[in-house]
N, C-alpha and C positions, 0 to 999 in steps of 0.2 A: 695524703698521708702525712706528708712531714710536717704540714699545719695542724694536724688534729696530736701528731705526736710532742709537738712542741708544747702545745695548750697540756697536754696530759702531764706532761714531766713539768710545765708550770704549778701544777694543782701540786706536785709533790708524789705524784702515782708513781707506781714500781711499772714498768712494761717488761713484759717475755713476747717474743716472736717465736711462734712454731713456723718454720718454711716447709711447705708441700708443693708437688705437683698436680694435689688435687685427685680426686677419686676417691676419697676418703674411706677408710675402713678403719676397724677397731686399733689397730696399729698407731693410726694418726690420734685416736681418741685420746690414745692413753699418755701419749704426748703433750696434748691437750690441757687432760687433768693436771699433769704436774704441772704443766705452767701455771694454770690457774693457783697450785700450790704456793707457787715462789715469785706471784706478782699480783697487782692489784688489777691490772690489763692484760688479758690475753689477745692478741693481732696472729693471726692465722693466715699466711699468705699463699696465694692458689695461683702457678704461675707455671705454665708446661714449658722450660726454657731451652728455647734452639739452638743453643751454641753449646751445649752438651751431649747434643745428638750425632753422630757419625752420619754421613751421605745414606748408608745402606740400614741405617737403623729407625726404630718405628715412631719418630716425629709426629706423621701426620694421623697416627691409627692409634697414638696413646691416648686410654680411655678420660675421657671428658666430661664434666656433672655439674656446672658451677651451680646451678639453681638449688641440687641435694645438697650440695658438698655446704653451700652458706647454710642450709636449713640444717643438717648434721652439726656442722661447726658450732653455731649457736646453741645449739642443746646442750653442749657437752662444756660450754664456758666460755665460747670465744666470744670479743664483746665487737671485734672489726676483723670483718675479713678484707684483704688487701689482696685483688684479685687486676691486675692490671695487664692492657692490651700490650702485647710484643711490641709495637711503636713506642711505648710511654718508656721502656725499659732499654730497646735500641733504636733509636731514632736514628731519622737519614744520618749518615756521615760517621755513626759511630766508629770510634779505631780504637780503645782501649777496655787492656784485656788485664788478669790478674794471673802470672805464671806460679805456678810452686813449683822446686824443683824437688826433685831425689825420691819422695814419697809419693810422688803422682807417676815413678816411671816403671815400677809393676803390676802386678795383679789388673784392675780393672783399667788402668793407664796404657797397662802393655798391648792390653786388647781393645781397646777403646782411645786411640790416638786421639789428644786435644778434650776430652770427655770433661778433665779437670781443671782445664783451662776457664772452662765455661762454667762448671759448678764453681769454682774459688771466684772467679768473674760476678755471677750472679748474688750468690749468698753477700759479698762483700756490699753489692747494689743495693738488695732487702736491709743489709744492717744499716746504711745511710738511711734508708728511707721510711724505717720502721721506727729508729732510733730507738731499739729497746735496751734495757738493761740485760736484759736474761734471757739468752737462746737455749730452745730444747732441741736434740736433734735424736735419731733413732739409731741404735749399733746394729740394726742389721747391714746399713752401709759402711761396714767398718772402716774403709779407707777415708771414704769422704770423712769421718768423723777425724781422723788424723790431718787429711788435709786443711779443713777448716780450722782446728786447733792451732797448725802451723801458721795458718793464715794470720790468723788473729792475732799469735806474739806475735809473727813477725812486723805489724803492720798495728802493730799497739792499737788493736780493737779493746775497748773498756766496755766489755760485757762479759758477763758470767756464761759460760757454757756448761749446759747441762745433758749428760747424756743417759737414754732411757736404755734399758733391757729388749731384745727381741722380744716383739709379742708373738704367738703363734697358734696356728690352727690346734683341734683337739689332736689330729696325727702326727703335729708338729712342726707341719710346714709353715716358715717364715710368712707372717702375712705380708702380701704386697700387691700394689696395683693390678701388676703383669699376671697375679694368678688367672684372673679373667681370661687370659688369652688360651689357657690350658687347653685341651681336649678332655672328655672325661676320664680316657684310658691313661694321658699324661698326668692326670689331677691325681688318679690312684697311685700312680708310681715316681711324683715328685717329693713326698718324705722322705726318701733313700736319701737326700740329703743332708736330711737332721738326721738319720739314722746315723748315716756315714758320722756326723761330727761325735754322735753320741760312744759310735766306738772308738773312737780315735780318745776321748776322754779315759775311757775304762784304758786303753792300749798304754798310754803315755801313765796314768794310775799305776798298773803294773809294771812300770819300769821300760816301758819301749822307748828307744832314742835316739834311732835312726829316721830322719826325715824319709829317707826313700823308700825304707820298709812301711812306712806310715801311708807314704802318697800311693804306694802300689796296693796295699789292702784298701784304702778308701776307695781307688778309679776299681779294682776288681767288684767291691761291693756293689757301686753304682751301676757298672756295665750291667753286670748279670741281672741285677733287680729291676732295670727300667730301659728306657730305648735313650735315656739322655746321652749325647755326648759331652765329657769332660772337656772345658777348655781350660781349666788351668786347678790346680790343689796348694794352696801353699801353705807353708810352715814359717810362719816370721815372728820376728820380732816384735813385739806387739807397739812399739814406741816409734820406731824406725821406720819397720816394714823389712827391713833388710832378709833376705831368707839364712834361716840357722838350722845347726841341729839341734834337737830337744835339749835344754841346759835348763841352770835356774833361771828364775823369774816367768815375765808372762808371755805365753807364747801364743798368735793368735794363728789359728787354725783356719783358711779361709777356700773358698771354693767357689766355680762359676761352670754350670751348669747347663746346657744348651737342649732344649724339649723341640723340637722341630723349627717355630721360627721364635720360639720363647723361652728366654735367656733369665733364670732365678742364679739368686746367688743367696750364699749363708756364711755365716763363721760362728767360732766360738775362742772364748780366750781362755786358758788353761793353767794355770799358775803351778807351776814345778818348783 
């Protein structure tokens, strides 16, 4: 992959990378299509990264479909699929990790210790291997976007970062590979996450400024309309991820809800 990237760069090609964990869906396709608009060559990585999963999380059962992913990625504009074996990314004796501080401490980082160490490390490695001019990520993983942006700035990655909007099902559920875990009943209930975010957008537009009130109303809506168990509801500065009362500027409203063994996340950014 590094040799291919070197050759393409020597030919004057502009490269874009779309990092994924595979089991591609419409959300990924939008990222690939955006990459195609921004570069001459699109590289889609498919790698289920073990270092971002906790001991009790779903690494072993995370859905995988490399042959299908390769075909679908090609159909929507990918030129190269980079799908390395785990041993190639983390060879025997591997000892080096990237730790991004502060912005990794709350939200997903609090619920999933070590998660963002794994994310930052693998993204950094994939950047070095694919050598892109442009990297494309989705807004659904809002904290991941903040962490990757911080890492790129701090470690001087000479790469343009482009963030694409969340892609949703017709009923509002954010597209995710983990949606396949949901039972039929849970799938019917899951759009309540998006409904709660839309409710908050209206509350803030109508003048609500109390974060505790917003959290309470979101939690009540989710609890009354689903079997989901709320892990967290965050109202934070969209840049620093510090919890705030709603004021001026961009506010990131994000949440994680557990449906049985399936953990779903969603978010919206509200400009006040």
